[in-house]
C-alpha positions in Angstrom: -63.3 -198.9 -15.6 -63.6 -195.7 -17.5 -66.3 -193.1 -17.3 -68.2 -194.1 -20.4 -68.4 -197.7 -19.2 -69.8 -196.5 -15.8 -72.4 -194.4 -17.6 -73.4 -197.4 -19.7 -73.7 -199.6 -16.6 -75.9 -196.9 -15.0 -78.1 -196.7 -18.1 -78.6 -200.4 -18.2 -79.2 -200.7 -14.5 -81.7 -197.9 -14.3 -83.7 -198.8 -17.4 -86.2 -200.7 -15.3 -86.3 -198.0 -12.6 -87.2 -194.8 -14.5 -88.1 -193.3 -17.9 -85.2 -192.5 -20.2 -85.4 -188.7 -19.6 -85.4 -189.3 -15.8 -82.5 -191.8 -16.1 -80.4 -189.1 -17.7 -81.1 -186.7 -14.9 -80.3 -189.4 -12.3 -77.0 -190.2 -14.0 -76.0 -186.5 -13.8 -76.7 -186.5 -10.1 -74.8 -189.8 -9.6 -71.8 -188.6 -11.6 -71.6 -185.5 -9.4 -71.9 -187.4 -6.2 -69.6 -190.4 -7.0 -67.0 -188.7 -9.2 -67.5 -185.0 -8.5 -68.0 -184.5 -12.2 -70.4 -181.9 -13.6 -72.0 -182.1 -17.1 -69.0 -180.6 -18.7 -66.6 -183.0 -17.0 -68.8 -185.9 -18.1 -68.7 -184.7 -21.7 -64.9 -184.3 -21.8 -63.8 -187.2 -19.6 -65.4 -190.2 -21.2 -62.1 -192.1 -21.3 -61.1 -191.1 -17.8 -60.1 -194.0 -15.6 -62.2 -194.1 -12.5 -61.1 -194.8 -8.9 -61.3 -198.4 -7.6 -64.4 -197.7 -5.4 -66.5 -196.5 -8.4 -67.7 -200.0 -9.5 -68.8 -200.9 -5.9 -70.5 -197.5 -5.4 -72.4 -197.7 -8.7 -73.5 -201.3 -8.0 -74.8 -200.2 -4.6 -76.7 -197.2 -6.0 -78.4 -199.3 -8.7 -79.4 -201.9 -6.1 -80.9 -199.3 -3.8 -82.7 -197.5 -6.6 -84.2 -200.9 -7.7 -85.6 -201.1 -4.2 -87.3 -197.7 -4.9 -85.1 -195.8 -2.4 -85.1 -192.1 -3.4 -81.9 -191.0 -5.1 -81.8 -187.9 -2.9 -81.6 -190.1 0.2 -78.9 -192.2 -1.4 -76.7 -189.2 -2.3 -77.8 -187.3 0.8 -78.9 -184.1 -0.8 -81.5 -182.4 -3.0 -81.5 -179.2 -5.0 -84.1 -176.6 -4.0 -84.3 -173.0 -5.1 -80.8 -173.0 -6.6 -79.1 -174.6 -3.6 -78.2 -178.0 -2.3 -79.9 -179.1 0.9 -78.9 -182.1 3.0 -81.8 -184.6 3.2 -82.2 -187.7 5.3 -85.1 -190.1 5.9 -86.0 -187.7 8.7 -87.2 -185.1 6.3 -89.3 -184.8 3.1 -87.5 -184.4 -0.1 -88.1 -180.8 -1.4 -90.4 -180.6 -4.4 -90.3 -178.2 -7.4 -93.9 -177.2 -6.5 -92.7 -175.8 -3.2 -90.1 -173.7 -5.0 -93.1 -172.0 -6.6 -94.4 -171.2 -3.1 -91.1 -169.6 -2.2 -91.1 -167.6 -5.4 -94.7 -166.4 -4.7 -93.7 -165.2 -1.3 -90.6 -163.4 -2.5 -92.4 -161.8 -5.4 -95.3 -160.5 -3.2 -93.1 -159.2 -0.3 -90.5 -156.8 -1.6 -90.1 -155.0 1.7 -87.2 -155.4 4.1 -86.9 -156.4 7.8 -89.9 -158.8 7.6 -90.6 -161.3 10.3 -91.3 -164.7 8.9 -92.4 -168.0 10.4 -92.2 -171.4 8.7 -94.4 -174.0 10.4 -93.2 -177.6 9.9 -89.9 -176.7 8.4 -88.5 -180.2 7.8 -85.1 -179.8 6.0 -85.5 -176.0 6.4 -85.7 -175.5 2.6 -88.5 -172.9 2.8 -87.2 -171.0 5.8 -83.6 -171.0 4.5 -84.6 -170.0 0.9 -86.7 -167.1 2.3 -83.8 -166.0 4.6 -81.6 -165.8 1.5 -84.1 -164.2 -0.8 -85.9 -161.7 1.3 -84.3 -158.4 2.4 -82.9 -158.5 5.9 -85.7 -160.9 7.0 -85.9 -162.4 10.5 -86.9 -166.0 9.9 -88.2 -168.4 12.5 -89.0 -172.1 11.8 -90.5 -174.8 13.9 -90.9 -178.6 13.7 -92.0 -181.4 16.0 -89.1 -183.7 14.9 -85.7 -183.2 16.6 -84.1 -185.2 13.8 -85.6 -182.9 11.2 -84.4 -179.8 13.1 -80.9 -181.2 13.2 -80.9 -181.5 9.4 -82.4 -178.0 9.1 -79.8 -176.4 11.4 -77.0 -178.1 9.4 -78.5 -176.7 6.2 -78.7 -173.2 7.6 -75.1 -173.4 8.7 -73.9 -174.7 5.4 -75.8 -172.0 3.4 -74.7 -169.4 5.9 -78.0 -167.9 6.9 -79.5 -167.1 10.3 -82.7 -168.9 11.0 -84.1 -169.5 14.5 -85.3 -173.0 14.9 -87.8 -174.2 17.5 -89.1 -177.6 18.5 -92.8 -177.2 18.5 -95.9 -179.2 17.4 -98.0 -177.4 14.7 -101.1 -178.9 16.4 -100.3 -176.9 19.6 -97.8 -174.3 18.4 -95.8 -171.9 20.5 -97.6 -168.8 22.0 -98.7 -166.2 19.4 -95.9 -163.9 18.3 -95.8 -161.1 15.7 -95.1 -161.9 12.1 -95.5 -160.3 8.7 -95.5 -163.7 6.9 -96.4 -167.2 8.0 -95.9 -170.1 5.6 -96.5 -173.8 6.0 -96.4 -177.0 3.9 -98.0 -179.3 6.5 -99.0 -183.0 6.1 -102.1 -183.0 3.9 -102.3 -186.4 2.1 -105.1 -188.6 3.2 -104.3 -192.1 4.3 -106.6 -193.5 1.7 -104.5 -191.8 -1.0 -101.4 -193.6 0.2 -101.8 -196.8 -2.0 -101.8 -194.7 -5.2 -98.5 -193.1 -4.4 -95.1 -194.2 -5.7 -93.1 -196.7 -3.5 -90.2 -194.3 -3.3 -92.4 -191.8 -1.5 -94.8 -193.9 0.6 -92.1 -196.5 1.7 -89.3 -194.1 2.5 -90.3 -190.5 3.2 -91.5 -189.8 6.8 -95.2 -190.6 7.1 -95.7 -188.1 9.9 -94.8 -185.3 7.5 -97.1 -186.6 4.7 -100.3 -188.1 6.0 -103.5 -187.1 7.8 -106.6 -189.1 8.8 -109.3 -189.5 6.1 -111.9 -188.2 8.6 -109.9 -185.1 9.4 -108.1 -183.9 6.2 -107.7 -180.3 7.4 -106.3 -181.4 10.8 -103.2 -179.2 10.5 -104.8 -176.3 8.8 -107.4 -176.1 11.7 -104.4 -175.4 14.0 -102.2 -173.3 11.7 -104.9 -170.9 10.4 -106.2 -169.7 13.9 -102.6 -169.4 15.1 -101.7 -167.3 12.1 -104.8 -165.1 12.7 -103.5 -164.3 16.2 -99.9 -163.9 15.2 -99.9 -162.0 11.9 -99.7 -158.2 11.8 -102.6 -156.5 10.2 -102.0 -156.8 6.4 -99.7 -159.8 7.1 -99.8 -162.8 4.7 -100.4 -166.5 5.2 -99.2 -168.9 2.6 -100.1 -172.6 2.6 -99.4 -175.6 0.4 -102.6 -177.7 0.2 -104.2 -180.9 -1.0 -105.8 -180.2 -4.4 -109.0 -181.9 -3.2 -109.7 -179.4 -0.5 -109.1 -176.0 -1.9 -112.6 -174.8 -1.2 -112.5 -176.0 2.3 -109.2 -174.3 3.0 -110.5 -171.1 1.5 -113.6 -171.2 3.7 -111.4 -171.8 6.8 -109.2 -168.8 6.0 -112.2 -166.6 5.5 -113.9 -167.8 8.7 -110.7 -166.8 10.6 -110.6 -163.2 9.4 -108.5 -163.4 6.3 -109.3 -161.3 3.2 -108.1 -161.5 -0.4 -108.1 -165.3 -0.1 -106.8 -167.0 -3.2 -106.5 -170.7 -4.3 -103.6 -171.0 -6.7 -102.6 -173.7 -9.2 -99.0 -174.9 -9.5 -97.2 -175.0 -12.8 -98.6 -178.4 -13.5 -102.2 -177.1 -13.3 -103.0 -178.7 -10.0 -104.6 -176.7 -7.1 -101.6 -176.3 -4.8 -101.6 -173.2 -2.7 -103.8 -171.0 -0.5 -103.0 -167.5 0.6 -104.8 -164.8 2.6 -104.2 -161.4 4.1 -105.0 -160.6 7.7 -107.5 -157.9 8.2 
């Protein structure tokens, strides 16, 4: 089988899985994973003979995608903030919206030697991206999942950054410390919203990192915000990713815990997505 035949097989196999534009993006990722070909290679090597395993691997990938398994889990990695991160079913797949959160933090904190805490780090994508982008930052990160922390530590080693990882529950976090920045993308999707979600998310990504009870949608924020109020230096910043339904409630929670300059910010898709505040 030559490359152009493999691409045609992928196009046909994925036609029922995704929209045409998304299919093209998926094919680029698959070609890089299976054949180690970038876009230039794909354009120039249409007649290249592929290794014997290619047919079997492509058939396997198509079958798994038709079962709605996320492509990032199949290939074992996802791009975030310009870098590849290992992902497994123990961690959420990083989203473009969360890249915007990282950019916001970097843009608003040009100083050096900042102390940063990422609460609920998962794959480590936020903590590691901040460690790379901020000037001489000391970055700590915590998560309740030992499996997630193993993935995060591997990502930090691969990307050659120093992040201190701790096993700790956001609902009862470690004793207050001293930070200039605290950031968190905690679970915030209500269980009642689950059925409206795509199968590749609700059936494969870790539920404990996604969902909260309908009767307590601010469960994690009610732990994170008071902890941040005790741990942030005066003038320190708290950054949160939030459920768009509860922007006003999160804003009130921040203000009630002593934060000034509280903002609720939309993402690039126009959805309420982030909350920030400055410690008095």
